[in-house]
N, C-alpha and C positions, 0 to 999 in steps of 0.2 A: 578631592581637596584639590583647590587649585590656586596659589598666591600667585599675586604678579603686583609689580609697581606700575602702576598706569600713565602716570603724569608727572613732569617738575615743572612747576608754578611756584611765582614770588606769594610771599605773602604779603600783609600788611606791615609790617616791619622794616621789608625793604631783604628779609631774607629767602629761602629757598623751603621748598616745602615736598615732600615725594608723596603721592597718594598710594596708597595700597589696597586692593581689595581682594577680599580674600572670598571666595564661595566653595560651596557644598552642595550637594547634591542628596548625599546619602546621613542620615534617613530621611527627611526634609530637605528642601532647597531652600536655601539662607544664605544672605550676603551681608560681608561687612567691609564697612570703606572705614579708613585709619587714614589720617594725616600725620607723617614723620617730620619731623624738624632736626636741624644738625645736632642738636643735644641730646633727642632721641637715640638717634644715629651710633651719637659717641658711649652713650648709655648701654646699648646693645651689643655693640660691637666688645665695650670690657666686658659684658657679661657671659660675652662667645667664649672670649681668650681666658676665663679663669681653668687653670687645670682641670680642674674636677669636673665641670661641663664641657673641654674636651676628650679627655680621656672618655667618657660617657659616649659623649656624641664618634667618637673614632672606635670604638667596642662596638657600638650597637651597629655601624659600616660593617664591621669582620667582621661580625657573626654570622655564622652559615644556617639558616633556618630550614626546618625539616619539608622536603617537599607535599604539596598537599594534594588531598585526594588520589593518595598512595592505594590501587588496587593490589590483595595480591591472588593469585591465582589459588581455589580450592581442587 
């Protein structure tokens, strides 16, 4: 899955918007395009800064996963 901000443009109200494109190829290929305004970004940042979300994100980054496809000699 690939997510990228593709462009910064002006909206009709005079503000600026970010265009976000999310593309996936597994199990099927699909693309989602969303436009984010300043209020959306502020709400997103508020959600990310909640202590419970920060703790969960940091614990996922620090968690060691078991190696895949480990074969044992017989």
